[in-house]
C-alpha positions in Angstrom: 125.6 52.0 219.8 126.2 55.6 218.8 122.5 56.6 219.2 120.8 56.7 222.6 117.0 57.4 222.7 116.3 59.0 226.1 113.0 59.7 227.7 112.9 62.1 230.7 109.7 62.1 232.8 108.8 65.2 234.8 107.1 63.2 237.5 104.6 64.6 240.0 104.5 62.2 243.0 101.8 62.1 245.7 103.9 62.6 248.8 104.4 59.5 250.9 102.4 57.3 248.6 105.1 54.8 247.4 102.6 52.2 246.1 100.3 54.7 244.4 103.2 56.4 242.7 104.7 53.0 241.6 101.3 52.2 240.0 101.4 55.5 238.1 104.9 54.9 237.0 103.8 51.5 235.6 101.3 53.3 233.4 103.9 55.8 232.2 106.3 52.9 231.3 103.6 51.5 229.1 103.2 54.9 227.4 106.9 55.1 226.9 107.1 51.6 225.4 104.6 52.7 222.8 106.7 55.7 221.6 108.5 55.7 218.3 111.4 55.6 218.3 111.2 53.5 221.5 113.5 54.9 224.3 116.3 52.8 225.6 116.6 54.8 228.8 114.0 56.6 230.9 115.0 59.0 233.6 112.9 60.1 236.6 113.8 62.8 239.1 115.1 62.7 242.6 112.8 61.0 245.2 110.3 60.3 242.4 108.2 57.7 244.3 107.9 59.5 247.6 108.2 63.2 247.2 111.2 65.1 248.5 110.2 67.1 251.6 109.1 64.1 253.7 111.3 65.0 256.8 111.1 62.3 259.4 109.1 60.2 257.0 112.3 59.2 255.3 112.6 56.3 257.6 109.1 55.2 256.7 109.6 55.4 253.0 113.2 54.3 252.4 113.8 50.9 250.7 116.8 48.9 249.7 118.1 49.2 246.1 117.1 45.5 245.7 113.6 46.2 246.7 113.3 49.2 244.5 114.7 47.3 241.5 112.2 44.4 242.2 109.3 46.8 242.5 110.3 48.6 239.2 110.6 45.2 237.5 107.1 44.2 238.6 105.8 47.7 237.5 107.4 47.1 234.1 105.9 43.6 233.8 102.5 44.9 234.7 102.6 48.0 232.5 99.7 48.5 229.9 100.4 46.3 226.8 101.8 48.5 224.1 100.3 48.6 220.6 100.7 45.5 218.5 104.0 45.5 216.6 105.8 47.5 219.2 109.4 46.6 219.7 108.7 46.5 223.5 107.1 43.0 223.1 108.9 39.8 224.0 112.2 40.1 225.9 112.7 43.8 225.4 114.5 45.7 228.0 114.3 49.2 229.3 116.9 51.1 231.4 115.6 53.3 234.2 117.3 56.0 236.2 115.4 57.0 239.3 115.9 58.8 242.5 114.7 57.3 245.8 115.3 57.2 249.6 117.5 54.2 250.2 118.3 51.9 253.1 121.9 50.6 252.7 124.1 49.0 255.3 121.6 50.0 258.0 121.8 53.7 257.0 119.5 56.1 255.1 120.6 57.8 251.9 119.2 60.1 249.2 120.1 57.9 246.2 119.6 57.3 242.5 119.8 54.0 240.7 120.4 52.9 237.2 118.7 49.5 236.5 117.8 47.4 233.5 114.3 46.1 233.5 112.6 43.4 231.4 114.5 40.8 229.4 114.0 37.1 229.6 115.0 36.9 233.2 112.7 37.8 236.1 115.5 39.6 237.8 116.3 43.2 237.1 120.0 44.2 236.6 121.2 46.9 238.9 124.0 48.7 237.0 124.8 51.4 239.6 123.6 53.1 242.8 124.8 56.6 243.5 124.4 58.0 247.0 124.1 61.8 247.1 127.4 63.3 248.2 126.5 66.9 248.9 123.5 67.3 251.2 122.0 70.8 251.4 121.3 71.8 254.9 120.5 75.4 254.7 117.6 77.7 253.7 114.7 75.4 252.7 116.7 72.2 253.2 117.6 70.0 256.1 118.9 66.8 254.5 121.7 66.0 256.9 119.2 65.6 259.6 117.5 62.8 257.8 120.0 61.0 255.5 123.8 60.4 255.4 126.3 61.3 252.7 127.6 59.1 250.0 131.4 59.4 249.4 131.9 58.5 245.7 131.2 59.8 242.2 131.9 57.0 239.7 131.0 56.2 236.2 129.8 52.7 235.2 129.1 50.6 232.1 125.6 50.6 230.7 124.3 48.5 227.7 124.9 51.5 225.3 128.2 52.9 226.8 129.4 54.6 230.0 127.3 56.7 232.3 127.3 58.5 235.7 124.5 59.6 238.0 124.4 62.7 240.2 121.7 63.9 242.5 120.7 67.6 242.7 123.3 69.5 244.7 126.1 67.2 243.6 126.0 69.1 240.3 126.5 72.4 242.0 130.1 71.4 242.8 132.2 71.3 239.6 134.4 68.6 241.1 131.5 66.1 240.7 131.2 66.5 237.0 135.0 66.4 236.6 135.2 63.1 238.5 132.4 61.5 236.3 134.1 62.7 233.1 137.5 61.5 234.2 136.0 58.1 234.9 134.8 57.9 231.3 131.2 59.0 231.5 129.6 59.8 228.2 126.3 60.9 229.8 125.6 62.3 233.2 122.1 61.6 234.4 121.3 64.4 236.9 118.1 63.8 239.0 116.8 66.8 240.9 114.0 68.0 243.2 114.8 71.7 243.2 112.1 74.0 244.5 111.4 76.9 242.2 112.6 80.3 243.4 112.6 83.8 241.9 109.6 85.4 240.2 111.6 88.2 238.7 112.4 88.2 235.0 115.2 85.7 234.2 116.9 88.0 231.7 117.5 85.3 229.1 114.1 85.6 227.4 113.1 82.2 228.7 110.0 81.8 230.9 110.4 80.2 234.2 111.6 80.7 237.8 115.0 82.5 238.1 116.8 79.5 239.6 116.0 77.4 236.5 118.4 79.7 234.7 121.2 78.7 237.1 120.3 75.0 236.7 120.5 75.2 232.9 123.8 77.1 233.2 125.3 74.4 235.5 124.3 71.5 233.2 125.5 73.3 230.1 128.8 74.3 231.7 129.5 70.7 232.9 128.7 69.4 229.4 130.8 71.9 227.6 133.8 71.7 229.9 134.1 67.9 229.7 132.6 67.2 226.2 129.7 65.0 227.6 125.9 64.9 227.6 124.1 66.1 230.7 120.4 65.0 231.1 118.6 66.9 233.9 115.2 65.5 235.2 113.3 67.9 237.5 110.4 67.0 239.8 107.1 68.8 239.3 104.3 69.5 241.8 103.8 71.3 245.1 104.9 70.1 248.5 103.8 72.2 251.4 103.9 75.4 249.4 107.2 74.6 247.7 106.7 74.3 244.0 108.8 72.1 241.7 108.6 73.8 238.4 109.8 71.2 235.9 111.9 72.7 233.0 113.9 69.5 232.6 116.6 69.8 229.9 119.4 68.0 228.1 122.8 69.7 227.3 125.0 68.6 224.4 128.8 68.2 224.6 129.4 71.8 223.3 127.1 73.2 226.0 124.3 73.4 223.5 120.7 73.0 224.6 119.2 69.9 223.1 115.8 69.8 224.9 113.8 71.9 227.4 110.7 70.7 229.2 107.6 72.8 230.0 106.9 74.4 233.4 104.6 73.0 236.1 103.2 69.9 234.2 104.0 66.2 234.3 105.4 65.5 230.9 107.4 62.8 229.0 110.2 64.3 226.9 112.2 62.4 224.4 115.5 63.1 222.6 118.0 61.1 220.6 121.6 61.5 221.5 124.5 60.7 219.1 127.6 59.7 221.0 129.6 60.4 217.9 129.1 64.1 218.9 131.5 63.5 221.8 134.7 63.1 219.8 133.8 66.0 217.6 133.2 68.3 220.6 136.4 67.1 222.4 138.4 67.6 219.2 137.3 71.2 219.0 137.8 71.9 222.7 140.1 69.3 224.3 139.6 70.5 227.9 139.2 67.0 229.3 142.4 65.9 227.7 144.2 68.9 229.1 142.8 68.0 232.6 144.0 64.4 232.3 147.5 65.6 231.4 147.7 68.0 234.3 145.9 65.8 236.8 149.0 64.3 238.4 150.5 67.7 239.0 147.2 69.1 240.3 146.7 66.1 242.7 150.1 66.9 244.1 149.0 70.5 244.4 145.8 69.4 246.2 147.9 67.3 248.7 150.0 70.3 249.5 146.8 72.4 250.1 145.4 69.7 252.4 148.7 69.5 254.4 148.6 73.3 254.7 152.2 73.5 253.3 153.4 77.0 252.8 153.8 78.2 249.3 157.4 78.0 248.1 157.9 81.4 246.5 160.3 81.0 243.6 161.3 83.4 240.8 164.3 84.7 238.9 166.0 87.9 239.9 166.3 91.0 237.8 168.5 90.5 234.7 170.6 93.4 233.4 170.1 94.1 229.7 172.2 96.2 227.4 169.2 98.3 226.4 165.9 98.9 228.1 163.2 96.6 227.0 160.6 99.5 227.0 161.2 103.0 225.9 159.2 105.6 227.8 156.3 107.0 225.7 156.4 110.5 224.3 154.5 113.1 226.3 151.6 113.2 223.9 150.9 109.5 224.5 150.6 109.9 228.3 147.1 109.6 229.8 145.3 112.9 230.1 143.2 114.1 232.9 140.2 113.3 230.8 140.8 109.6 230.7 137.5 107.8 231.5 137.4 106.1 234.9 134.9 103.3 235.6 134.0 102.8 239.2 131.8 100.2 240.9 129.9 101.5 243.9 129.1 99.7 247.1 126.6 96.9 246.3 127.0 97.2 242.5 126.6 93.7 241.0 125.6 92.3 244.4 122.7 92.7 246.8 119.4 90.9 247.1 117.3 89.7 244.2 115.1 92.3 242.5 111.6 93.1 243.7 110.4 93.3 240.1 108.3 90.3 239.1 107.4 88.5 235.9 103.6 88.8 236.0 103.0 85.9 233.6 105.4 83.6 235.5 104.0 84.5 238.9 100.4 84.0 237.7 101.1 80.5 236.3 103.1 79.6 239.4 100.4 80.6 241.9 97.5 79.2 239.8 99.3 75.9 239.7 99.9 76.1 243.5 96.3 76.8 244.2 95.0 74.0 242.0 97.3 71.4 243.4 96.8 72.3 247.0 93.0 72.3 246.7 93.1 68.9 245.0 95.4 67.5 247.7 92.9 68.5 250.4 90.0 67.2 248.5 88.2 70.5 247.8 86.9 71.7 244.5 85.6 75.1 245.8 87.3 78.0 247.5 85.8 80.8 249.7 87.5 84.2 250.0 86.7 87.1 252.2 86.6 90.0 249.7 87.5 93.2 251.6 87.8 95.6 248.7 91.5 95.7 249.0 94.2 94.6 246.5 95.3 91.4 248.4 91.9 89.8 248.4 91.2 90.9 244.9 94.4 89.3 243.6 93.6 86.1 245.5 90.2 86.0 243.9 91.5 86.6 240.4 94.1 83.7 240.9 91.5 81.4 242.4 89.2 81.9 239.4 92.0 81.0 237.0 92.8 77.9 239.1 89.3 76.6 239.8 86.9 78.4 237.5 84.4 81.1 238.5 81.7 78.6 239.5 84.0 77.2 242.2 84.8 80.5 243.9 82.6 82.1 246.5 83.3 85.8 247.5 82.1 86.9 250.9 81.8 90.6 252.0 81.9 90.9 255.8 81.3 94.6 256.6 81.1 96.2 260.1 78.8 99.2 260.5 81.8 101.6 260.5 83.4 100.0 257.4 84.1 102.3 254.5 81.4 102.3 251.8 84.2 102.2 249.2 85.3 98.8 250.6 81.9 97.3 249.8 81.8 98.9 246.4 85.3 97.8 245.5 84.6 94.2 246.7 81.6 94.2 244.4 83.8 95.4 241.5 85.8 92.2 242.0 83.0 89.7 242.3 81.1 91.3 239.4 84.2 91.3 237.1 84.9 87.7 237.9 81.3 86.4 237.9 81.7 84.5 241.1 79.0 83.7 243.6 78.8 86.6 246.1 77.3 87.1 249.5 77.3 90.0 252.0 77.1 89.2 255.7 77.1 92.1 258.2 79.1 91.2 261.3 78.0 94.3 263.3 75.5 92.5 265.5 78.0 89.7 266.4 80.8 92.1 267.2 78.6 94.6 269.1 77.1 91.7 271.1 80.5 90.8 272.5 81.8 94.3 272.9 78.7 95.2 274.9 80.3 93.1 277.6 83.7 95.0 277.1 82.7 98.6 276.8 86.2 99.9 277.6 87.9 98.0 274.7 90.2 100.3 272.8 90.4 100.6 269.0 93.0 97.8 268.7 90.9 95.3 270.7 87.8 96.2 268.8 89.7 95.7 265.5 90.9 92.3 266.6 87.4 91.3 267.5 86.2 92.2 264.1 89.0 90.3 262.4 88.3 87.2 264.4 84.6 87.4 263.9 85.2 87.5 260.1 87.2 84.3 260.4 84.5 82.6 262.4 82.1 83.6 259.6 84.4 82.5 256.8 85.1 79.1 258.3 81.5 78.5 259.1 80.4 79.4 255.6 83.2 77.1 254.3 81.3 74.2 255.9 78.1 75.4 254.3 79.6 75.7 250.8 82.1 72.8 251.2 84.7 75.4 250.1 88.2 75.8 251.6 89.1 79.3 252.8 92.0 81.0 251.1 94.3 83.4 252.9 95.1 86.8 251.5 97.9 88.2 253.7 101.0 89.4 251.9 104.7 89.0 252.9 105.1 92.6 254.2 102.2 92.3 256.5 103.3 88.9 257.8 106.9 90.2 258.4 105.6 93.3 260.2 103.1 91.3 262.3 100.4 93.4 260.8 97.6 90.9 261.2 95.4 89.6 263.9 96.8 86.3 265.3 94.6 83.3 264.5 92.4 85.5 262.3 93.8 86.8 259.1 96.5 84.1 259.2 94.1 81.2 259.8 93.2 80.0 256.2 95.1 76.8 255.3 96.2 78.0 251.9 97.7 81.4 251.0 99.0 82.2 247.5 100.3 85.7 248.4 102.3 85.0 251.6 105.7 85.1 249.9 104.9 88.3 247.9 105.8 91.7 249.2 103.0 94.3 249.0 104.7 96.1 246.1 104.8 92.7 244.3 101.1 92.2 244.9 100.4 95.5 243.3 102.5 94.6 240.3 100.7 91.2 240.0 97.3 93.0 240.4 98.1 95.2 237.4 99.1 92.2 235.4 95.9 90.4 236.3 93.7 93.4 235.4 92.4 94.2 238.9 90.4 97.4 238.7 92.6 100.5 239.1 90.3 101.9 241.8 91.5 99.0 244.0 95.1 99.0 243.0 95.7 102.7 243.3 94.0 103.4 246.6 95.8 103.6 250.0 95.8 100.2 251.6 93.8 100.0 254.8 92.7 97.3 257.2 89.4 99.3 257.5 89.0 98.5 261.2 89.0 102.2 262.3 87.8 105.1 260.2 90.6 106.9 258.4 93.1 104.2 259.2 95.8 103.4 256.6 98.5 100.7 256.7 101.3 103.1 255.9 100.0 105.5 258.6 100.2 102.7 261.1 103.7 101.6 260.0 105.2 105.1 259.8 106.9 104.1 256.5 105.7 103.5 252.9 105.3 99.9 251.6 107.9 100.8 248.9 110.6 101.7 251.4 109.7 98.9 253.8 109.8 96.3 251.0 113.1 97.5 249.8 114.7 97.4 253.3 113.0 94.0 254.1 114.4 92.6 250.9 118.0 93.5 252.0 117.5 92.2 255.6 116.0 88.9 254.6 119.0 88.3 252.3 121.5 88.6 255.1 122.4 92.3 255.2 122.8 93.9 258.6 121.1 97.2 259.4 124.6 98.9 259.3 125.2 97.5 255.8 121.8 98.7 254.6 122.3 102.2 256.0 125.7 102.3 254.2 123.8 101.8 251.0 121.9 105.0 251.4 118.8 104.1 253.4 117.7 106.3 256.3 118.9 104.9 259.6 115.5 105.7 261.2 113.7 103.7 258.5 116.0 100.8 258.8 115.6 100.7 262.6 111.8 100.9 262.3 111.8 97.9 259.9 114.3 96.0 262.0 112.2 96.5 265.2 109.0 95.5 263.5 110.6 92.4 262.0 112.4 91.2 265.1 109.5 91.8 267.5 106.9 89.7 265.7 108.5 86.3 265.1 106.0 84.8 267.5 103.1 85.7 265.4 104.5 83.6 262.5 104.7 80.4 264.5 102.4 77.8 265.9 102.0 77.9 269.7 105.1 77.0 271.7 104.7 73.6 273.4 106.7 72.5 276.4 108.8 69.6 275.3 108.9 66.8 277.9 109.7 63.8 275.7 112.1 62.8 273.0 109.3 62.7 270.4 108.1 66.3 270.5 105.7 67.0 267.6 107.4 69.3 265.1 110.8 68.8 266.8 111.6 65.1 266.8 108.4 63.7 265.3 108.6 65.5 261.9 106.0 64.9 259.2 105.2 67.8 256.8 101.7 69.2 256.4 101.0 67.3 253.2 102.5 64.0 254.3 
């Protein structure tokens, strides 16, 4: 069977809803059956029926491979009947590759299964179960806390040929693809749930998060090195603020791109693969054959490395010749003092990711985030405190794109000492967007409390204003049945430049991972009025107050230094790259002294089931 018709489903699960996701999968299988040409294999992503970031919920949601296969068989039997004349009628079969949390031998694994559904028998045929070998436990990930490692990468026989399955980080280690190819795999099915990261331009003229570029490069490199097909299925959707972008793809055996899926959306992608392409590719570039020839020697080499054997240094001594092998060059050919010298400075080619953003990508990413998070919480409308500053303006512009102007309410909450410009600029936003607008003066509420605290200083008075604004915003959210949106940016959050349990209270925040300078860039892309973008940022709690005046450093400098610090560079290393020591120390102190403001209250743990410590269920579980 030289031709393989493959369907890849960019699936968007509802987290923790195994039964509901299975029902939706059944509908998709019906749609796939009706396609022409009809796919022989359909591939779903990692953890397709449960969502990925379920933390302690793994033990609730894990099933045996037999249970999963039986459930898939039932879903296939109950799928919507395809159009009359479809080849899916009768005893047709369909191969499915799907990632899931597995119970095996009384242990939990992040696994992927290849199973044949349908046919005359009621029993599905499990062809292979791969248990993820490399478990990411760093950064966003904590897999080793919840599942165990598999220990094998093997190929297996499928009805059309020979295949292998890998799960997400398995593919980041070149050894995995090599083992699959050596075991005869013609196609590697790679199932992934990789959160999108990187809003800076990719540099390859392809839209999408920066880490998708790395994923494509990985898949294409494995395919080209071993002369095989690599099919990569990505999850889509949002889980607790982490976005799975899609962008599934298929690489051909020469490293060529055969298919690329869209961003953000659930999609069925189809491609026809010709296995006769494999011998052609391997003839042109016989790297797999070279590896097979050298493997016995390399395995001996690997054994020596594992045993820590010292290198046996062997070489021939100098051999006398009757004539010199090289004549010295004439003087004219000697390098002159003007010979160009190329030098790489400290940090050249390294350092943190750029602060520049792709405005179109960031907009699509955040609009998708807002839309899904609102739907997940059962809200159609959003309410935003419009301050006249750039952060609330950008949030409003994004909300309108996500929900429509009729579903966004803008609230102005001035105090009697607020700048008139703040009110005017807030009106610029609501008028430009055509959203419902309301002005509610908080002076009486604030002054009523402060009358009992006449000695309150400016900081305390500002905190009372901020908390009063949140009281108003949440009360009005009940009136309008509208969810409050947060507007705090990453720089403010890292500097602790917000009132605890006030500015940080709204349950959804699209800007919290954007530095202030990135918010400005996004504002320009969105068309926020220049009067708002170009003015000096201010909390407007005290007359004449500015953010940068409070900080003692500009946002541009602060963001640059924070970007280095958050990517693992010490203050000494940052100073060595030309930053002023006083600026670096100011940023370091601000960052390290405000961690408490970015956390929920600290609870005394007196049991083995502490909430958020041992009892772990994500916010969207």
